[in-house]
ROFIBA-660655 format. One line per 3 residues: for each residue x, y, z of C-alpha. Coordinates in pm, whole numbers, plus 50000, padded with zeros to 5 digits. Example, Ala and Ser with C-alpha at 12.3 -4.5 7.8 and 13.67 -1.06 7.14 Angstrom:
2
51230 49550 50780 | 51367 49894 50714
REM end
This chain:
472
56301 76308 57008 | 56443 76449 56679 | 56398 76814 56587
56179 76717 56291 | 55945 76509 56509 | 55930 76780 56774
55858 77050 56515 | 55589 76837 56356 | 55416 76781 56694
55430 77153 56769 | 55265 77239 56436 | 54994 76974 56488
54930 77102 56842 | 54913 77460 56712 | 54661 77364 56441
54443 77165 56684 | 54447 77460 56927 | 54344 77702 56650
54046 77486 56552 | 53943 77433 56917 | 53968 77802 57018
53784 77920 56705 | 53504 77677 56789 | 53482 77811 57148
53494 78175 57035 | 53183 78129 56822 | 52994 78092 57153
53191 78349 57355 | 53175 78687 57183 | 53483 78909 57232
53603 79225 57058 | 53864 79377 57293 | 54177 79214 57144
54200 79417 56821 | 54530 79581 56907 | 54822 79457 56694
55024 79391 57010 | 54825 79068 57061 | 54950 78944 56724
55309 79025 56820 | 55260 78841 57150 | 55132 78535 56962
55437 78545 56731 | 55679 78578 57026 | 55518 78280 57202
55543 78078 56880 | 55916 78155 56855 | 55958 78071 57226
55790 77733 57166 | 56040 77653 56890 | 56358 77739 57084
56271 77659 57448 | 56180 77292 57482 | 56080 77313 57848
55781 77542 57780 | 55718 77459 57412 | 55371 77300 57448
55237 77569 57685 | 55381 77846 57466 | 55238 77702 57141
54889 77668 57292 | 54890 78026 57425 | 55027 78145 57091
54723 77989 56919 | 54491 78135 57184 | 54613 78495 57145
54619 78466 56766 | 54254 78351 56771 | 54161 78632 57013
54322 78889 56785 | 54169 78760 56459 | 53824 78705 56607
53819 79054 56761 | 53943 79215 56438 | 53694 79033 56215
53393 79078 56441 | 53447 79440 56544 | 53326 79565 56205
53033 79321 56219 | 52934 79467 56556 | 52951 79822 56417
52748 79716 56112 | 52479 79556 56331 | 52413 79896 56491
52301 80022 56147 | 52046 79745 56086 | 51711 79891 55985
51870 80212 55855 | 51895 80337 55498 | 52267 80389 55431
52513 80465 55154 | 52756 80178 55092 | 53074 80154 54888
53229 79818 54816 | 53385 79574 54571 | 53189 79302 54391
53335 78968 54509 | 53163 78713 54281 | 52976 78712 53953
52630 78867 54004 | 52347 78611 53992 | 52017 78686 53820
51683 78542 53929 | 51314 78626 53888 | 51339 78903 54149
51639 79084 54004 | 52015 79055 54061 | 52203 78928 54367
52548 79074 54431 | 52801 78972 54695 | 53018 79267 54795
53305 79338 55030 | 53215 79667 55193 | 53474 79942 55227
53259 80227 55352 | 52917 80212 55521 | 52742 80533 55628
53076 80723 55599 | 53252 80473 55829 | 53533 80241 55723
53360 79905 55779 | 53494 79588 55615 | 53223 79322 55603
53050 79092 55353 | 52704 79196 55236 | 52444 79053 54999
52291 79322 54780 | 51968 79278 54585 | 51875 79512 54301
51563 79493 54084 | 51712 79664 53776 | 51844 79381 53556
51989 79625 53303 | 52282 79722 53526 | 52611 79596 53382
52792 79490 53697 | 53090 79253 53691 | 53308 79084 53948
53581 79316 54088 | 53388 79634 53998 | 53360 79902 54264
53003 80010 54331 | 52827 80274 54536 | 52469 80210 54639
52197 80317 54878 | 51948 80097 55058 | 51813 79962 55384
52051 79717 55548 | 51910 79435 55761 | 52042 79135 55951
52132 78828 55748 | 52013 78480 55838 | 52296 78334 55630
52635 78285 55794 | 52809 78379 55466 | 52685 78739 55492
52707 79001 55765 | 52410 79197 55630 | 52160 79216 55343
52058 79521 55142 | 51722 79471 54969 | 51599 79676 54673
51922 79873 54663 | 51962 80170 54434 | 52291 80177 54243
52445 80523 54255 | 52772 80460 54073 | 52964 80175 53908
53341 80200 53862 | 53460 79927 53621 | 53783 79757 53725
54063 79580 53543 | 54046 79208 53614 | 54258 79025 53355
54163 78676 53473 | 53790 78759 53470 | 53811 78918 53125
54005 78618 52991 | 53739 78384 53130 | 53459 78586 52969
53648 78591 52637 | 53705 78214 52651 | 53341 78160 52747
53223 78357 52444 | 53450 78160 52210 | 53328 77825 52346
52961 77926 52320 | 53013 78006 51951 | 53057 77632 51902
52859 77469 52185 | 52513 77621 52214 | 52210 77601 52441
52188 77407 52765 | 52488 77193 52666 | 52709 77500 52633
52589 77641 52964 | 52659 77315 53148 | 53000 77285 52981
53097 77635 53093 | 52983 77541 53442 | 53222 77244 53438
53520 77428 53294 | 53482 77785 53418 | 53232 77767 53703
52978 77985 53517 | 52659 77838 53660 | 52464 78163 53610
52395 78064 53248 | 52247 77726 53343 | 51867 77721 53333
51672 77720 53659 | 51525 77376 53577 | 51864 77214 53523
52006 77381 53836 | 51714 77238 54034 | 51776 76891 53888
52146 76917 53972 | 52046 77000 54330 | 51802 76708 54351
52069 76463 54235 | 52342 76613 54460 | 52548 76724 54159
52552 77100 54218 | 52916 77078 54325 | 53033 76993 53971
52932 77335 53831 | 53092 77559 54094 | 53450 77492 53976
53595 77410 54314 | 53790 77115 54452 | 53714 76838 54200
53755 77062 53894 | 54083 77203 54024 | 54212 76852 54102
54145 76748 53741 | 54337 77052 53613 | 54636 76997 53845
54665 76625 53765 | 54636 76694 53391 | 54911 76960 53390
55138 76765 53625 | 55122 76446 53422 | 55212 76630 53101
55536 76771 53242 | 55645 76542 53528 | 55840 76300 53303
56027 76587 53138 | 56118 76806 53431 | 55987 76770 53786
56052 77132 53879 | 55886 77256 53560 | 55584 77037 53637
55563 77193 53986 | 55597 77552 53865 | 55350 77516 53575
55103 77333 53800 | 55128 77609 54063 | 55089 77877 53795
54786 77696 53650 | 54631 77662 53996 | 54683 78031 54069
54542 78148 53735 | 54244 77911 53760 | 54165 78047 54109
54191 78407 53987 | 53979 78330 53681 | 53702 78161 53880
53721 78405 54172 | 53870 78375 54520 | 53562 78240 54693
53600 78056 55023 | 53553 77717 54854 | 53809 77799 54585
54064 77914 54844 | 54023 77586 55033 | 54062 77383 54714
54366 77589 54615 | 54531 77534 54953 | 54480 77157 54939
54606 77140 54577 | 54911 77357 54650 | 55011 77157 54957
54957 76834 54764 | 55186 76959 54485 | 55469 77042 54727
55433 76706 54900 | 55454 76535 54560 | 55757 76743 54457
55955 76672 54772 | 55858 76305 54771 | 55667 76322 55098
55368 76102 55165 | 55057 76302 55241 | 54932 76273 55599
54556 76324 55565 | 54482 76428 55924 | 54772 76672 55924
54677 76816 55584 | 54315 76871 55688 | 54417 77024 56022
54661 77262 55854 | 54412 77379 55590 | 54129 77408 55846
54340 77614 56088 | 54468 77839 55809 | 54116 77911 55678
53999 77981 56034 | 54286 78223 56094 | 54178 78407 55778
53821 78419 55907 | 53728 78254 56241 | 53359 78272 56143
53419 78016 55868 | 53339 77742 56116 | 52972 77846 56112
52965 77866 55733 | 52773 77581 55567 | 53005 77559 55265
53308 77534 55497 | 53144 77254 55694 | 53044 77062 55380
53387 77108 55220 | 53578 76970 55515 | 53327 76691 55573
53373 76585 55209 | 53753 76623 55233 | 53750 76409 55547
53542 76143 55377 | 53763 76124 55066 | 54105 76160 55233
54055 75962 55556 | 53740 75749 55563 | 53759 75633 55200
54108 75468 55219 | 54010 75292 55543 | 53687 75150 55398
53866 75067 55071 | 54138 74864 55244 | 53892 74690 55476
53623 74591 55224 | 53784 74570 54881 | 53905 74228 54765
54273 74219 54668 | 54205 74178 54295 | 53997 74499 54294
54245 74713 54491 | 54346 74915 54184 | 54005 74919 54014
53922 75286 53954 | 53544 75228 53962 | 53558 75057 54303
53774 75342 54429 | 53536 75604 54290 | 53238 75427 54444
53400 75416 54789 | 53517 75781 54766 | 53166 75891 54667
53012 75678 54942 | 53256 75816 55203 | 53188 76178 55103
52814 76111 55127 | 52850 75945 55469 | 53022 76257 55603
52800 76523 55441 | 52450 76369 55458 | 52380 76462 55824
52489 76825 55768 | 52256 76857 55468 | 51974 76693 55665
52032 76929 55960 | 52023 77246 55747 | 51777 77153 55471
51585 76852 55603 | 51640 76659 55280 | 51829 76352 55160
51898 76226 54807 | 51870 75847 54783 | 52024 75843 54435
52318 76079 54499 | 52576 75799 54505 | 52450 75658 54174
52441 75995 53997 | 52789 76089 54118 | 52919 75746 54013
52776 75795 53663 | 52861 76162 53602 | 53198 76212 53778
53397 75967 53557 | 53274 76160 53251 | 53386 76495 53389
53762 76488 53303 | 53706 76385 52940 | 53422 76638 52905
53639 76920 53042 | 53920 76817 52806 | 53705 76837 52493
53550 77170 52599 | 53899 77304 52673 | 54013 77201 52323
53718 77389 52172 | 53831 77703 52353 | 54196 77644 52262
54130 77587 51890 | 53851 77841 51840 | 54053 78013 51564
54064 77687 51360 | 53691 77632 51290 | 53727 77279 51148
53912 77138 51450 | 53705 77337 51699 | 53385 77204 51540
53505 76843 51568 | 53576 76882 51941 | 53249 77075 51983
53044 76792 51828 | 53202 76539 52067 | 53153 76774 52364
52793 76838 52269 | 52716 76464 52248 | 52869 76391 52590
52691 76689 52749 | 52356 76587 52595 | 52400 76242 52747
52481 76387 53089 | 52183 76624 53084 | 51956 76333 52990
52094 76126 53279 | 52057 76415 53527 | 51698 76488 53419
51609 76117 53429 | 51734 76062 53784 | 51586 76393 53903
51243 76275 53784 | 51244 75978 54023 | 51016 76027 54326
51300 75918 54557 | 51546 76169 54407 | 51505 76385 54715
51316 76297 55030 | 51249 76479 55356 | 51490 76377 55629
51513 76625 55916 | 51747 76567 56211 | 51844 76765 56520
52185 76860 56658 | 52186 76575 56911 | 52137 76319 56634
52418 76477 56432 | 52661 76461 56726 | 52576 76097 56797
52619 76016 56428 | 52971 76161 56417 | 53066 75987 56743
52979 75659 56570 | 53191 75766 56270 | 53487 75835 56499
53448 75490 56660 | 53427 75335 56313 | 53750 75509 56210
53931 75388 56524 | 53815 75033 56449 | 53920 75051 56082
54259 75200 56168 | 54318 74917 56415 | 54215 74655 56158
54412 74812 55873 | 54708 74907 56098 | 54724 75254 55944
54888 75562 56096 | 54747 75877 55946 | 54955 76121 56147
55290 76002 56029
REM end
């Protein structure tokens, strides 16, 4: 066995072990492995696995085990301490993680806590305030007081309702300020609902979209297009790469990486954006070095890395939906495409888009049904209609922002953008008005497990028929 093959198998084994142990640890609560020595032990075992062939597999598995123990204990210790304060009115200091969202009850703020009740506790909390006049931005440091209670959402460790803001310390966030400046320039040319939707596409600013349109986006399974995550970032990366790749391959890589980084900082380092950034970055390096992407390996690597960052991600709905969609597009879609598509349609972009959309829906539908008890019968159609329009729409909106200082040119691009956005809003509202746009479809965990067992059997069958090898 060559060193490259052996190293590849060790990495795959390590990633599989990380995913498996993180899954088990969500049912077996531990908090006694916080000491940094467990991390050093995991690193030593990893090095041992590389250099000592005789014990490499055992060492790599125990390396993953101790790393998971250490991260899980570190992450959940503060959650355990925070839980002891539930029901109490406490002072909290923290940093605003995302753009505050306004609704009829006030403002919702996601914060990373730094100090809770005079204790250094690092957790994620959802804060609700009723005063809509508070000027709070992402990255600001805030001090507040309120009653903290248990959260029923896996994304938050606690919720503070009707919080009183004591102090706001504005922060310097160049990417955020640039985004807000660009947003203002674009809205000078594209107004109303069209401008709000356009900013959602380009900059992920869904807070300006009306409640009615947001509800219609949800009904038609199109909410993902206004959160500036994977699909939007993919469009950006492909656009930048294709501009420069014929001139200088290294320049194309560096500018694409820089664009990815700045886009992530501008939108905010949410969990979904980090996942999209990881996939895009790995894809860029594979392209640069001329390596074919191995979908299973790529997904395993990204999944294990995000779980090392936070082992609780596995219980997070957005994490589950992201990887289910990734799995559908990267693995299931090519298999179905090769098996069903006639030879003359192999390169047809609309057939490919249809199968990718169908595959993503196949993988995500049971998760949505489990959590929300709903299913959209028209989601495939709406995604097929709207997604092809997204790159050209983003391009014209981008040109409006780029040429804002030349009113004549900016107005021309704005008129085109406005027409395309009007058409999309009309399509979204039309499909959302259909009685079958969203129907009740509740399933239990047993049904979900059986469903995915069938999917696994389908993949094995398709791989056999197509003679594919997704691991290498």
